[in-house]
N, C-alpha and C positions, 0 to 999 in steps of 0.2 A: 688878434693872430699871429704869432713874430715866428718868422722865415729862419732856416737856418743861414748864419749871418756869410759865409761862404757856399755858394751852392756845390750841390753834388755830383758827380761825372754826367747826370742822366737826367738832369738841368733840361729842359726845353722838351724832353720825347715826353709824348700823350703815347698812355696806355688806357687802353677802353676794354674792358674786365665783366663779360659774361659770367659772375661766377659765387660762387653760395657755401655756406660752411667754414671748408678749413683748406684742402690740400690750395686751390687755387688763391682762397683772400691770403693765404699766406706766404706764396708766389711772390704776388703784387702787393702786399707792404714791403718784402724784401726792394721792389725794384719802388716803391717810393721810399725807402729811408734813402735809396741814394739818389735823393732829387726830382724820379719822374714825376708826372701828372697821371694818376693815376685814377679816371673815371670809373666807377661802381655802377653796373644797371641792376636794379630791383625792383622787384615788383612792388605795383600802387600800393597802397596797405596796407603791405605786408614785410615785403621785402626779405634779404639774405634771411631763410628761415634760421640762423644761427643767432639771426634776432635772441630769438625764444625758446633758445635752451636754455636756459637758468636768467638769477636775477638778481644775482652775487654780488653785483657793483653796484652800490649803490642805483637799484633796480635794471643798468644793462647786464647782460650777457657776459658772460667772461671771454668763451671765446671771442664775440664780437670782438670786445674791448682789446685783443691781445691782436687777432687779425687785421681790424682796418682802421687804423690810425691814419693821419695822413694821409686822406683818402675824399670824394666827394661824390656825392651822394646822389644818382638821378634817377627819378623813379618811371617804370616805362612799360607798358602792357605794346610785348612786342607782338603779340597777335594783331594790334591795331594796327588798319595802315597806315594812321598818323605817327602813332610814333614809330612803323618801321622803318618810316623816311628819315626822324629824326635819327635812329641807331644807323641808318643806313648813311646816312653825312659823316657821324664822329666816326665808323668805319673805316670813310674813306679819307678820315683827318689823320688819324690815329697809327702810329710810327709799328706797336705791338696791341696784337687782340691776343688776347688770354679766355679760354673759357675750360667750365667742368661740367655743362650741362648733361643733361640725358643722355646716353650716347643715341647718334643720331642727328639731335632737335639743334646743333647749327647749322648742320648742315640742310633743313629740313629750312630752317628761317631763310638762308641763301648766303648766308655768312663763315662758312665752314672754310678749311684752307683752300680748298680747291680752287673757291669763288672767289674769296677775298685775294688771293695769289694773284691772278688769270686778272685781275683788274690792278694791279699794283704789285710789283715784283720786288719792289724794296720791303714791304711787310714783312714782318714777322707775324705770325700766327703761333700762339702756342696752345695745345689743347692736353687737358688732361683726364682721364677717363682710367674707371676700375684694374681694365683689364686689356685692354688697346683695340684700336678701332677692327681687326676682323683676327680669324681664330674660334672655336667654337665659346668661348666665354663675352664674349665681345659686346652681348647685349645684358648681362647678367648684371643685376643691382652688386651695389661694391660700396659699400661702407669700411672703417676703419678697421671697426672687430672680425669682420668678413676675410679681408686680405691681410689681418695677423695670421687666421687661422688658415689660409691657402696659401700662403707665405712657408709654412712652417714657424714661424714665431712662436705661435701659443705653444704649441709642444715641447719646444727649448726650457719654457717660462715657466715658473712656479715650483708644486715642492712637489718629490716624488709619488704625495700618492694624488695630485692633483692639477692641471696644469691652467696657465694662467693667462692675460691680456697685457700687455702693458700699459699703465696706469696714464701715459699722454695719445694724445693719436699718434700713433710715428709712421705708421704708412704714410696717412697723410703729411705728415711731417717732410718727410722722403721726396715725398713726387713732387711736395712745393717746391724743397732746396734743388732735386736736380731740374722742374723747370725757368726757378729763377736762373741756375748756373747758367744753365743752354739757351736762355735768353742772349745773358752777355756774352754769350760767346757768339751768339746769333750776330748779337749786336759789332761785334767787333770783328767779323767775317765779313757784314754789310761794308761796311769802313772800309775792306781791302776788292771785294770782287761786285759791290753796287747792287747786289743783289741780298733781300732776305732772305726766309727761311721759313721751315712748314716744320714748328717741334711736336714730335708728339710723347707723352708719359703718361704711361700707364704705372699708379698702386701698387699693381705688384709685381710690376720689374723692377720698380724702384725697391722695393722690402727685400728681395728676394738678391738683391746686389748685397744689399746685408745681411743677408743669411750664408756669406759665405764661405763661413769658418765657421758654421754647422754644419753646412754641406759636406764641405773637405775632410771634416774630420769623422764622416759617415759615408766615406768613398768606397767606392767600389761592395758595396753591401755592410760595409760597417757597424757595428754598433752606434746610434747617434749619444752624443751627449747628456748624460740623465739632468732631470731636473734637481735642479738644487736649489731651489730658493735663491735669499739674498746671497747665498755664497756663490763660487767657483765652481762649476760641475770635474775643472781638470788641473785648479794647481790648489791646494790646503799647506798652510792656513790661509786663507784666505775669504774672506766675509766679513760678516756681523758678529760679533759678542759681545754680551749683558757684562754692563759694572755693577756694582753692587748698590748701585744709587739710582738701577731703572734705568740710566742711560745704556743706549747702542752704540758699540763704537766699532767700524770698517776698517781692516786694515787688510793688508795682503805682503805677501813673500814672492819674489820673482826667481831667486836665487840661495845660494848657498851659503855666501855670505852674508844674504842679508838674516838668514833662519838661523846661524850663529851669532847672529847679534843679537837676535828676538828670543835666544834661549839664555843669553845670558843678562840683557837687557833690563827684560820685560817680564820674563820667566822668575828671571833669579836664577835658573840653573845650566852653565854655560857645559856641564856633562852632560847635557841630556842631546848637546849640536850630536852628537857620538853613538848613539841610540841607534842601534841598527834600524830598528822599523822606523825611524824616521830621517834615514842618513840619503834619499831622496825625495823629490817630491812623487815619483811612483810612489816610494815608501808611502811616505804620508800620503796619499791619498788612500793608498788603501785598509793605509790603519788611522783611519782619520776617526773614529769613536773614540779611541783609544787617548788621542792627542787633543781632541776639543775636550774632551773631562779635567783635562792637569790644564788646559786655559782658560775655562770655566772657574774653576776651582782656584786663579790665581784671580780674576778680576774679581771675582765676589768680592775679596776683597777688598775690591779698591772703588774707588768712586771713581764715573765718565773724566771728571779732569785730572785724574792721575794715571791713572791707564795713556789718556791722548799723551800728556809726561813724560809719562814713561816711554813709549812706544816714539813719540819726537827725540828724546835722545839717545835711542837707539839708533834710529838714522832711521826708522820703517813708517813708510807712507803710511799716513791714517786718515781717517776721516768720523765726524759723528755723523749721525742720520737724525737729519735735521727734520722738522715738521716746517709744514706753508708758513706757520708763524717767524717761525729758526730765520724762515731762507727773508722774511722783509726786513729782516734786522741783522741780516748778517753783516758781520762787522768787515769785513773784505770787499762787497759789493759799496759799503761807504764807504772807507777809506779811499777808494778809487774814485769814486763818484760817480758811481755807473748808473745811478738817480735821477731823472727828469720829471715835470711836470708838465703834462697835456690837456684838455680841453676836453669837453665829453659837455652831451645831453646833460650829465646829470652832475656837469663841475668838475673842479679842476681837480686831476688824477693820478696820482705816480705811475712811473713807468718807465723800462729798462732803456738804458741805450744800447746801440746794434753790436751783438760781439765782439766784433771787426773794428777798430780803431786805429780806421789810415790819417797822418796828422795832416793832409791835402784838401778835407773838406770839412765840414760839418753836419751829422748825421742830421734828417727831415727829421722833427718832435713833432708835427702837427695831428689834429684833437684829431677825435673817433666822431663822423659825423651823423647825424640825427638823418635820419629815411628822409631820402627828398629835400637834403636841406640845399641844395646846389642847382635843385632843377632848373629853376626858374634862370639862373646865372649866366647856364650851361645854352638855354634855350639862345636865350640873347645871346649870348657867342654867335649864335647859327641862322641869327638874324630874325626870330621870332618876335615881334611889340608883345608891349603886356596882352594885348588884347584875345591873338593867339594862345598867348599860351594858357589865358581863362575859359576862353573855348575850350583845348585842349584837357583841361583839365576838368570840363561841366561834360566834355565828355569819355569821361575817365582812359584817357590813351597816356597821361602821363600820373 
């Protein structure tokens, strides 16, 4: 397996993660992208339950492939006393410990932030949960859909008749990214003060931060933004419009200059810009049904490509509504060389480079681990002989 030629800034940093599902694995994959060594603790025989979500990637689970490249898989039954010794030894060596176990589980194992940092003030311990360590919801189970609901996201998304969740795990992603960014901040602070930190991230608080626009829009008892499907709730025209060939074009107007350019260049009717029904965004929102009928009639006579060309020529921001097959073949991703090949138990797989592209190091793009793939090697580093490892395996400790 080939490593990046220029090591990332976290090369030499050891992360031990007791993780499952999305939030913590997404966080630690970002750390691995920057060169950190991430040891993923998994249950013997089953592993991270995200391994079994589906089998869409040549028998592997799509979520697992996404969140777990460049990691090492160590299987441990953390309730077995011999496995606990291994976990304690690894945690003692780690610069960073990450966990998103059930509430209180890490503390019961003696691996909570207080216990770990009492032994080593330089250690950074990140704990990700649904609702936080205290408060009336602290013991509630939390899945992405539930947090989307509690944070109000579902109430703002969907059609006027029916709310909808996001099509991806945005609560998990939000929590994972705040965990990642705050771990990096803690590493910077440790370089100054010499001390680590306890980083706590809750999915509810992460997604509530993302909900600040609708929260303020509904400030002081005002009505919330209406659900408008893929259209913008408070700007019009801004959303999807169908072309005559069945394709869908997404576009949006931000100001009166763009409105005038759209009327002339896309609708072919410069005078419409002066129509008092549409003279401001407030008026266009109020009269969106009439305006939509005009746009639909114009676009029905165009192919998707023709509509995009007119919008481009008029300087109107637009996009095609792509399906997954279109994103795999997206010309911009291809032109910018964003795809790489990574190893996996199912063979070579395509993978996107991390979105940020610093010019000082190469992103780490190692493989997706098989369950327990690195167990023997890691135990060897900890001083276990082959016979010891065999005995641990026979005792089902690993």
